[in-house]
N, C-alpha and C positions, 0 to 999 in steps of 0.2 A: 203474186201481186208486184205492182210496181208503184214506187213513190210518185205521187202528184206530180205534174210538171206545171208550167207558168200556162194561164188561158192564152192558146193560140187559133188563131182561123184554122179550120182543118187541113185547109190546103197549101198552106204556109210552108216553106222549105223547113223554118226550123220545127215546125210540127211533125212533119215528115222526119225529121233526124231523130225527135224525142221517141216517136214511135218505133225506132230502130233498137232502142239502146235493150231490152231484154236478150235479144238475137247477138248484137255484139257483145253484149257482158258473157253471154254463154261462151262466143266462140275465145273469146280474150282469156277468160278463166280455164279454158281446156289448151291453149298454147301456152300458159305463162305457170311460172312455178307457185304463187301464191296469189292471195286475193289482191292485196296491195299493189302488187305490179301489175294485175288484170285492171285495176280500178284507175291506176296511174295511164294505162294504155289506151281505154276506153275513153277516159276525159282527155287526154291528148289529141286521141281521133275527132271526137266530136268539135273541138275547137278548130281544128286544122279544118274539119270539113264546113264548120261555118263562116273561117274565113275566106274559104275557096270555093264558097258554094255557087259564084258565078262560073267557075268551071264547069259545073255539071250540066252537061247536055240533053239529058235522059236517052243516053246510048245505051245506058245499063238500067237496071232498077236503081232505086236508090238504096235499096238493101245491098245489091252487089256492089253499086260505088263506095258505100261506106265501110263494106268490110275492104275492099280495095285498101282504102286510106288507112284502116288498121293493120292490115296484111304488110303494108310499106312501112309504115312504123316500127312494127314488129321486126323486119328483118334490117331496118337500120340498128334497130337496137341489139340484134342477137350476134353474141360472140360463140365461137365455139368452145364448147366443154368437153373436159375428159370424160364425164359420164355420157356423152352423145355416141351413139352407133354409127359406125360406118355403113353406109349403104352396101358400099362394094364387098368389106367383111360379110354381112348377113347374107348378100345375095350368093357369095361364095359358099357359104355356109347351107344354105336353100340347093345350092348345086349338087352339093354332096350326098349322095343317094343315102348315105348311113346316118345322116343327120336326122333327127326328130326332136319331139319335147313331150313333157307329160302334159298330156291334154286336160287332166282333171286339175293338174297344179294351176295351169293356166286359166282355165274355166273359174275355178277358185278367185284367185286374185282379179281378176277381169269383171266380178261381180262385187269388188270393193270398188267405190269410186276413188279412194284415198289412192289404191294401188295402180287403178286403171289411169289416173291422174299423173302418177311417179312414173309409169311405164310410157306415157307419153310423152314426158319431157325428157327420155333419152333419144326422142327421134328428133333428127335436125330439123329446123324450121319449116324448111319447105315440105318436107313429107308430112310432119305434125298436121300442118295448116290443111294439106289435101284431106288426109283422112278426117280429121274433127270436122271440116265444113261437107263431107260427102256421108261419112258415117254417122256421125251425131247429130249434124244438122238435118241432113237428108237433102243436099244440095245434089243436082244432076252434073254429070264430069263437065257439060259445057258451060254450068255457071262457075263451077270450080277452077275452069282454066281462064275464064275470064278475071277473076280475083288474083290469082296468082299470076296471071299475063304471060301464059303459056298457051300452045295449043291443047287440043281436046286430047290427041293421042297421048302427048307430054304429061297432062294430067291424070291420065287412066294410067300411065307408068308410074307416077309417085304415089298414088292411092295404094296399087299394088304392091308396090315397095315398101311403103308406108305400112300397111296391112302386116306385111313379113317381119318388119323389123319392131311392131308392136307386139306381135307373138314372142318374137327372141326376146324382147325387154320382157315380158311377163313372165317369161320362163324362167328368167333368173338362175340358169345352171342347170336346168332341169334336163337338159338334152340328153338323149339317151342314144347308142347305136347297136343297131341289130342288122342282122344279114337279111339281105335282100336279093333275091333273084328270080328271073322268069315272071317278071310281072310286066304288062303291056307299059308301053310308053316307058320312057326313062325316068325317073323322079324329078328331075329337073324340067322335063318338058311337061310335066304334070303340073308342078307345083309353078310354074308359070303361067298356067290355065286357071289354077285355083280361082285366083279373083274376079276374073271373068265369069265364071261359073256360079261364084257368089251372086253375081250381078243378073244371071239368066242372059248372057250374051253370048255362048257358045251355040255354034251350030250342032242338029242331031249328032253328027257321027263324032264329032270333037267332044261331045258331052258324054257316049256313050263309052269311048276310048276312056276318058278320065275316070268315070263310074266304073269302069273295070279295073282300072288302076287301083283306085281305091279299095275297090274288093279284096284285092289279092295283095298288096302293098303292106309291109311290117311297118314302113316308117310314116308313109304321108297322112293315113287316118287321123294321126293326132294333131298333125299340123293342120291339117283341113279343118277338125273339129275346134280345136284352138283359134282359126281364122274366125270362124263362124260366130263362136263366142264373145272374141274379143270385138268383132263388128257388130253384133247383138247388142252387146253390152255400151258401145258408143252410144247407141241412139237414146240409153238411159239418161246420159247427160243433157238431152234436149228436155228440160223442164219451162214448160211455157207458164207455172208459176212462179218462178224463180224469182227472188226481191232483189230489185237494184240497192245495193249499201245505201244510206242517206247520205252520207259523204259525198259519195259521186252523183247522187241527181242533186243535191243541191249545189255541186261545181257546175254541172250542165245548165241547171236552172240560172245561176248567174251569166252565163255566156249566151243562153237563150234570150236572155231580158236585154242584154248588151245589144242583141241586133234589133232592137228596136221595133221599126215597122216592118211586118212579114213581107217576104219576096218570094216569089213563085219562080222555079228556073226555068229557062229555057227548056220546051218540050214539055211542061207540065200544063195542066190547065187549071 
């Protein structure tokens, strides 16, 4: 449920902004450390959107545009923290054919919303936003790319790397090293393709080679199962019945009320 907002004509810009609050709050809550930070981020994003409504030209959906506003605010506030994983370090680990994780541990932690959010905070913001929008909110890569202001190929790379970092964060030292030899594909070749495999984007020959690798490899199957578990669990963060905190709803309502007469942005009927 969402707190009732002010009465606005259904086509007004303010009403369109208000209708996107649940999604904006879910996104903010998944990329921030706590509820207070998420509320501040959403409130500031709404204020900025209402102040700059004339800049919206309808080239993207209002949903995408609002998430762009929130994303850039989050990036502006982002500071590198010691707890954040290094994408280079994580990719180096995944290149190591002896690297693996305890899949049961990862899956168990991924089922806990608190542990999952804690793991997400260990991802740098660029990668955190990519996996949250794609796997938690179910956005296609091209829409994620638009929000992040990058190419579709770059968005897919961030999703792939973000998923890897999420699994490593969830593992929390559960890595194990085992011997591995005589398996089709190198582990790194297989691990680079796993994200595309999850999304059903591999050609038949590539899919067959990867499946053969997973059937015989000693270290990659737990990583694959962990990736699937973490990716699937992210979808559970999408709660259409999530409640917008009353303080945040009041703050947004006040700014919408200040807008006065409704306005319709260019490109909207």
